[in-house]
N, C-alpha and C positions, 0 to 999 in steps of 0.2 A: 558459498560466498555470494553476496549480491553482485551481479554483473549484467552487462548488456551483451547479448550474443546475437550476431547477425543471422538472418534466415538461412544464408548459405555460408558455411564456414568449415566444411569438411569435419564437422564434429568438434571443432576446437573453439575456444573462447577467444575470438579475434578482438572484439571490443569489450574490454573489461574495465569497469569503472566502480569505484567505491567512494564513500565519503570518509576521508581519513582512513583509519584502519578498521572500520566497522565491518564485521563479517556475518552479521545476522540481520534479519528484518526488524526484530524486536530488540531495542537497545535502551539502556537506562538513560534517564535524563542527564545524569552527570557525564556518562560516557559520550553522549551526543555533543554536549557543550564543550568537551575537550578537543573535538576535532576541528581542524582549521580550514580544510579545502577538499574539493573533489580531487581524487587521484586517478589519473588516466594512465593505463598501462600499455605496453607493447609499442612504445614509440609514438603514440598519437598525442595531440594536444587539443585542449578544449577551446572552441571558438565561441559557442553560444549555449546558454542554459538559463532556464527560469526555475525558481523554487516556489512551490505551492505549500502553504501552511494551513492546516485545518486544526484549530486550537479550541478545546472545550471552553465555552463561555464567550467566545468571540464570534461575532456575526459574519457569516460568509467565509470565503476563502481568501487568505492574504497572499498576494502574488509579489514576488521580489525578483528583480533582475539580478542575475548572478554573473553572467558573462554576456557581452565583452566587458562591461563596466559594472562592478558590484555597487548596488545601492546600499551603502554601508549603514546609513541611518535606519532605513527600514528593516534591513537584515538584523541588525543588533536589537531592534525593538521586538521583532518576532522571536528571536532567540531568548530574550528575557521573558517573553510571555509563555514560552513552552511549559507544559505541564504533562503529567502522565495522561495518556489517552490522546495526545496530539498525533497528527499524521503529517509527515514531511515528505514531499515528493519533488525530485529533480526531473524536469521534463524539457521538451523542446531542445534536446541536446544535439549539437552539431560538433563533430570533431574533424580534425584534418591530420594527414600524414606529413612526412618530411617533404613531399612534392606538392603540398597544399591541395591535395585531393580531398574533397569534403565527403563525410559520411554521416548518415542520420541513423543511429542505433534505434531499433524498433521497440524497445521497452523503456520503462521509466525506472529510476532508482528511488525506492521509497523506504521509509523507516517509520515504525510505530514506537512511540515513546512510552516507556514503562517506568514505574517507580524504581528507585535505586535498589530496593529490596522487593522482589516479586515472587510469587509462587511459580514454580516451574510447571510446564504442561504435564498433564498426567494422561496415561492411556486409559482413562475412564470410559465407560460406555457412552457418556454424553459427548466427549470429545470425538470419539470414533464416529458417532452418529452425525455430528456436525460436519466432519470431514466428508462423510458420504453425501450429506445433503448439499454441501458446497459444490459438489461435482455434477449435480443434476442439470439437465438442459432445460432451464426455466423458460416458460412461455409468457405467463401473465400472473398477476396477483400482487400482493403487498406483503413485505416482510418488515417487522419492527425489531430494532436492536436497542436494548437498554441494559442498565447495570454497569459493570466494570468497563471502563474506557468509553462509555456512552452516558455521560452525566445528563444529557438531554436525549429523549427518545429520538432515534434516527429512523425515519420512515423511508422505505425503499420500494418504489413502485416499479415493477419489472417491465422492461421492454427490450427489444432486440439491440438497442443502442447503448445500454448501460450494464451489460452482463460482466464486463471486465471490472467495473467499479464495484459490482456486487461481490465478486470473488475477493477483492481487496478488503471489503467491509467484513466479510467472514474472517479474514486473516487477523483482524483486530480483536476478535473475540478472545476472552480469557475466562478464568474461573469467576463465577457469579455473573457472567453476561447472560442475559435472557434474550432468546430469539423467538419471536411470535410469527408464525406463518398463517396468513389469512387469505383464504380462497386462492391458493397458489396452484397453478397448473404447470406441468412439465412433461417432457417427452422421455419415454423409456428407451431401452436399448433397441427396440423395434420401431422407434420413431412414432409410437402411438401416444396420443395425449392422455395423461393421467391426472386425476384431480377430482374435486378440489382437495388440497392439503390444508388442514386446519389443525395446528398443534403448537405447543409452546415447549421449547427445549431450554433448560437452564444448565449451564456448564458447571460441573463440580469436580 
């Protein structure tokens, strides 16, 4: 289940947040639109949150205030624009307990919008390979994402400040997504620089 877990929690999920009853990162368009609000568990309440919408065909990232006051007009506009391949992220989340102590969970809640009918993931060689490549410690280079969920080619230039965004971009990949590695360098298990990596992987 998608949740926010604090860095120190004795192994338990102290801060658990979901959008409605969604329990996976990949959700169908219809399922997402059926949800009404963020659900905060374990007695906490939501004080502040922003929603970031990345929608194919729309320029830039659309940002909507969710809490303390929902921008209803902008929110409904973004919901109506959603289509398969969209990426929705709840961020800048602040919650409080019954004593009004404030907490800032250290992760975001994000969802990838899929068609209402979508091929399931397969344990194909290409999927296994992409999962391996996703875990590499990248140093530099450029990765291009196209095909499924990427109607426009997404160009990702690697640096030390955007590696978490790169991992989430890998998470969006599905059958018929094409990933092109161009002059990519990474560190191996011995912290030695390896590269350049130049290859194309198409998920099947």
